[in-house]
Backbone bond lengths (Angstrom), bond angles and torsions (degrees), N, CA, C in turn:
res aa  C-N    CA-C-N  psi(-1)  N-CA   C-N-CA  omega(-1)  CA-C   N-CA-C  phi
1 M - - - 1.500 - - 1.568 108.99 -
2 Q 1.362 112.70 135.56 1.418 118.39 179.85 1.578 107.29 -129.34
3 A 1.331 111.35 163.75 1.461 113.56 -176.81 1.493 112.48 -59.94
4 R 1.276 116.28 -35.60 1.537 121.20 175.77 1.579 114.36 -55.17
5 D 1.395 111.44 -30.34 1.508 115.61 -177.15 1.434 104.05 -67.78
6 L 1.346 123.97 -40.04 1.499 126.67 -176.08 1.472 112.27 -70.54
7 V 1.382 114.95 -26.31 1.440 126.30 -171.65 1.789 97.62 -78.05
8 A 1.303 111.20 -55.34 1.443 121.93 174.97 1.460 116.56 -46.49
9 A 1.351 115.49 -37.96 1.454 120.95 -174.59 1.573 108.66 -88.53
10 R 1.210 114.48 3.51 1.551 127.24 176.31 1.640 109.00 64.45
11 L 1.435 114.72 31.41 1.401 112.90 175.63 1.526 107.31 -88.52
12 Y 1.189 121.61 -17.64 1.529 130.07 179.70 1.506 105.57 -134.63
13 E 1.287 113.36 152.12 1.585 119.86 171.00 1.549 111.36 -79.35
14 T 1.278 117.03 -37.35 1.495 120.88 -172.96 1.514 112.32 -136.98
15 E 1.311 120.69 157.38 1.503 121.41 168.85 1.418 111.92 -61.39
16 E 1.347 119.97 -30.19 1.612 119.90 179.74 1.509 105.98 -64.08
17 E 1.381 122.39 -43.19 1.264 124.80 -175.69 1.649 111.75 -63.08
18 V 1.338 109.73 -35.96 1.529 114.10 174.95 1.546 111.25 -61.82
19 I 1.384 113.19 -49.56 1.458 121.26 178.45 1.576 112.07 -54.77
20 Q 1.313 113.57 -49.43 1.459 118.49 178.00 1.541 116.95 -56.11
21 D 1.221 108.62 -44.27 1.565 119.73 175.75 1.487 111.05 -60.32
22 A 1.408 117.44 -44.24 1.391 120.94 -172.79 1.448 105.16 -73.74
23 L 1.292 123.34 -39.23 1.471 126.89 177.11 1.479 107.35 -57.31
24 R 1.273 121.35 -51.63 1.493 124.09 -175.12 1.588 109.00 -60.03
25 H 1.358 120.26 -39.19 1.402 120.51 -177.22 1.579 107.91 -74.09
26 L 1.407 113.95 -33.72 1.468 115.72 179.95 1.528 108.47 -61.67
27 L 1.281 117.97 -49.78 1.358 129.03 -176.58 1.559 114.53 -61.23
28 R 1.364 115.08 -33.88 1.411 121.21 176.92 1.548 109.53 -75.53
29 A 1.377 119.27 -39.89 1.438 125.58 -173.74 1.551 108.40 -77.17
30 R 1.360 120.21 -27.14 1.370 122.76 -173.02 1.561 113.16 -129.42
31 P 1.331 112.36 79.26 1.453 116.98 -173.89 1.574 112.08 -57.41
32 E 1.386 118.97 -30.19 1.400 117.10 177.64 1.460 115.70 -68.25
33 V 1.218 114.59 -21.19 1.687 116.54 168.69 1.505 108.14 -66.20
34 R 1.221 118.67 -48.54 1.422 127.96 -178.96 1.629 109.50 -49.07
35 I 1.345 106.74 -54.06 1.586 114.37 174.73 1.334 116.50 -58.66
36 Q 1.368 118.71 -43.04 1.497 122.02 -176.98 1.636 106.97 -68.99
37 L 1.381 115.58 -38.34 1.430 116.22 179.91 1.491 109.68 -65.84
38 A 1.440 119.51 -39.92 1.440 121.59 -177.56 1.447 104.53 -67.25
39 V 1.318 131.02 -44.44 1.369 131.29 177.56 1.494 111.31 -54.07
40 H 1.356 115.68 -52.79 1.456 117.58 178.13 1.527 116.75 -57.65
41 R 1.341 113.67 -45.16 1.503 115.29 172.05 1.448 118.00 -63.84
42 Y 1.339 112.70 -34.32 1.626 113.40 177.85 1.551 107.71 -65.57
43 Q 1.348 118.04 -36.43 1.432 116.49 -178.37 1.504 113.05 -81.34
44 N 1.261 120.10 -35.40 1.451 123.14 -171.96 1.459 115.03 -102.22
45 E 1.316 122.16 -19.82 1.461 121.77 179.98 1.521 114.97 -116.83
46 N 1.345 112.71 16.75 1.408 116.61 -177.31 1.531 115.58 48.63
47 L 1.403 114.10 41.70 1.452 118.63 173.53 1.505 113.00 -72.19
48 S 1.345 115.32 140.01 1.612 117.18 176.47 1.465 105.79 -65.80
49 L 1.359 115.27 162.43 1.327 123.07 177.82 1.487 113.49 -65.77
50 A 1.264 117.22 -37.63 1.499 123.13 175.87 1.695 109.40 -61.66
51 K 1.306 111.51 -46.74 1.460 116.68 178.29 1.508 115.16 -61.27
52 A 1.410 113.22 -42.76 1.536 126.10 174.30 1.569 103.77 -54.75
53 A 1.178 113.39 -52.17 1.700 117.93 -171.70 1.462 105.37 -61.09
54 S 1.381 120.01 -42.29 1.319 120.15 -177.76 1.571 114.16 -67.42
55 V 1.308 113.79 -42.23 1.510 120.38 169.10 1.589 110.34 -51.33
56 A 1.355 114.01 -48.82 1.463 115.22 -171.36 1.482 111.32 -75.58
57 G 1.436 120.25 -18.23 1.384 123.08 -177.78 1.546 110.76 82.92
58 V 1.362 116.60 27.35 1.403 119.65 -179.12 1.631 109.31 -128.72
59 S 1.330 109.98 171.70 1.475 112.66 177.26 1.562 112.05 -74.52
60 W 1.376 117.54 165.48 1.366 122.70 177.55 1.541 107.83 -56.73
61 A 1.310 118.04 -48.99 1.360 120.62 -178.45 1.610 118.88 -59.87
62 Q 1.418 112.04 -40.73 1.323 120.62 172.12 1.507 115.00 -62.44
63 M 1.351 115.92 -36.68 1.518 118.98 178.75 1.473 112.43 -64.75
64 K 1.450 111.26 -42.67 1.366 120.44 174.53 1.516 113.70 -50.41
65 E 1.388 111.53 -54.66 1.445 116.05 173.82 1.321 118.28 -54.69
66 I 1.292 123.14 -43.52 1.403 132.09 177.36 1.599 111.49 -53.77
67 L 1.291 107.88 -49.37 1.515 110.90 177.62 1.482 114.06 -63.50
68 L 1.414 112.83 -42.36 1.483 110.30 -174.84 1.626 109.47 -70.99
69 E 1.263 119.85 -30.56 1.487 125.73 174.35 1.570 111.25 -60.14
70 K 1.454 112.27 -27.75 1.420 114.66 -178.57 1.537 107.17 -98.23
71 G 1.295 119.05 12.19 1.511 120.06 178.65 1.462 115.94 78.82
72 I 1.315 114.31 20.42 1.564 116.53 -169.38 1.613 99.30 -110.35
73 Q 1.300 113.69 127.41 1.401 117.26 172.42 1.533 113.97 -76.98
74 P 1.269 122.11 120.53 1.552 118.23 -176.35 1.492 104.85 -67.33
75 R 1.301 115.64 149.76 1.482 122.84 166.48 1.516 105.48 -89.81
76 L 1.203 117.01 120.43 1.550 121.58 -176.52 1.438 107.48 -104.37
77 G 1.327 116.16 129.56 1.380 120.54 172.97 1.554 111.92 95.70
78 P 1.249 122.42 136.02 1.383 128.89 178.75 1.540 109.03 -60.56
79 E 1.369 116.15 143.75 1.549 117.89 177.65 1.546 106.86 -97.42
80 S 1.445 124.25 -10.41 1.369 122.04 175.20 1.518 108.31 -150.31
81 V 1.272 116.08 169.33 1.526 125.54 -178.11 1.453 108.95 -60.46
82 D 1.494 116.75 -44.31 1.435 118.72 179.49 1.490 113.81 -68.31
83 E 1.336 117.95 -27.81 1.559 119.49 168.98 1.412 111.69 -72.69
84 A 1.265 124.80 -33.34 1.446 125.20 173.32 1.446 113.81 -64.61
85 R 1.253 120.51 -41.41 1.461 130.89 173.40 1.494 110.32 -60.99
86 E 1.201 121.44 -43.80 1.415 129.94 178.99 1.530 112.80 -62.83
87 E 1.338 112.99 -44.91 1.450 123.17 178.38 1.557 110.58 -66.00
88 V 1.355 116.99 -45.71 1.364 120.60 176.14 1.686 110.69 -60.26
89 A 1.249 112.86 -46.36 1.480 115.33 -179.37 1.573 110.84 -64.18
90 T 1.250 113.40 -37.31 1.656 113.88 -179.71 1.520 104.08 -69.48
91 L 1.319 121.90 -42.25 1.467 119.97 -174.34 1.533 108.96 -70.37
92 R 1.319 121.88 -36.10 1.544 122.87 174.57 1.480 107.53 -59.61
93 E 1.377 116.39 -49.96 1.472 119.09 -176.67 1.448 111.95 -62.75
94 A 1.397 125.18 -37.73 1.375 130.72 171.54 1.485 108.59 -59.07
95 L 1.238 119.83 -52.42 1.550 124.22 178.92 1.435 116.68 -61.04
96 S 1.289 118.30 -41.08 1.455 123.36 -178.56 1.529 111.26 -72.66
97 G 1.408 118.97 -24.22 1.424 124.40 177.03 1.525 109.24 -79.70
98 S 1.347 122.70 -19.21 1.419 117.21 -172.72 1.484 114.37 -101.93
99 G 1.369 113.92 6.76 1.519 115.05 -173.10 1.511 101.55 -120.78
C-alpha cells in the first residue's frame, strides 16, 4: 500500500494529507518518538523548553527532567522578547487544552 492508493480511493485529497495523518497516528501511538523528536528539536532548532514540552506531550517540569536525564542542560529563561511571547502563547495553549 502506498499513499497514492489512499488518494486514488478518495480517502484523502493528497499524498501529503496521508503522510500528515500517518505521522499524527505514529506520534500518538509511540510517545517515546514524540519525546525523542522534542529533544532533537530542542538541541538543534533552538526550541524553547515550553515548546519542546508541547511537542513531547509532557509538562514543562517533565521536559526539564527528561533533558537532564539525557545529560542536556536546559536553557532556562527566554533569550528574547519574541521567545518569551512564544513561551507564553505555548503555555496558554497547553493550559486551555487541559481544562
